[in-house]
C-alpha atoms as one frame of an Amber mdcrd trajectory, in Angstrom:
protein
  39.443 -23.126 -53.343  41.831 -20.505 -50.639  40.598 -20.388 -46.932  38.783
 -16.767 -47.035  36.669 -18.230 -50.310  36.247 -20.846 -48.172  35.125 -18.473
 -45.121  33.047 -16.453 -47.234  31.014 -19.750 -48.807  30.140 -21.108 -45.070
  28.973 -17.576 -43.926  26.737 -16.932 -46.523  25.421 -20.202 -46.036  25.298
 -19.931 -42.028  23.608 -16.731 -43.311  20.723 -18.578 -45.833  20.013 -20.572
 -43.069  18.422 -17.875 -40.734  16.767 -16.822 -45.135  14.510 -19.866 -44.125
  13.678 -18.730 -40.703  12.966 -15.337 -41.446  10.220 -17.236 -43.784   9.101
 -19.880 -41.270   8.661 -16.136 -38.803   7.054 -14.508 -41.495   4.482 -17.476
 -42.221   4.134 -17.975 -38.085   3.461 -14.440 -37.472   1.070 -14.589 -40.466
  -1.018 -16.748 -38.774  -0.687 -14.377 -35.491  -0.194 -10.923 -36.286  -0.664
  -9.199 -33.117   2.811 -11.278 -31.750   4.687  -8.721 -30.198   7.769 -10.700
 -30.059   7.965 -12.229 -32.886   7.434  -9.270 -35.045  10.881  -7.805 -33.282
  12.217 -11.119 -33.386  12.338 -10.739 -37.027  12.529  -6.991 -37.925  16.276
  -7.646 -35.928  17.493 -10.705 -37.450  16.538  -8.934 -40.921  18.353  -6.058
 -40.428  21.478  -8.015 -39.030  21.244 -10.577 -42.121  20.904  -7.304 -44.227
  24.086  -6.073 -42.770  25.816  -9.222 -42.633  25.293  -9.723 -46.900  26.240
  -6.879 -47.446  29.747  -7.599 -46.371  30.433 -10.406 -48.129  28.799  -9.409
 -51.000  30.827  -6.474 -52.305  28.143  -4.123 -54.319  28.585  -3.868 -57.960
């Protein structure tokens, strides 16, 4: 496997871990809907992860 492909694969794996964190955070938010800090964190991280995935996975 080429080094570029390895790097991309490692980045995608890291981003998938953030998806797991987001699932946990959303579950926490469901039990505490008034938590503004958690809501802001989710929105920020979700936007960052989406942008990074878009850079790594070209649109078909």
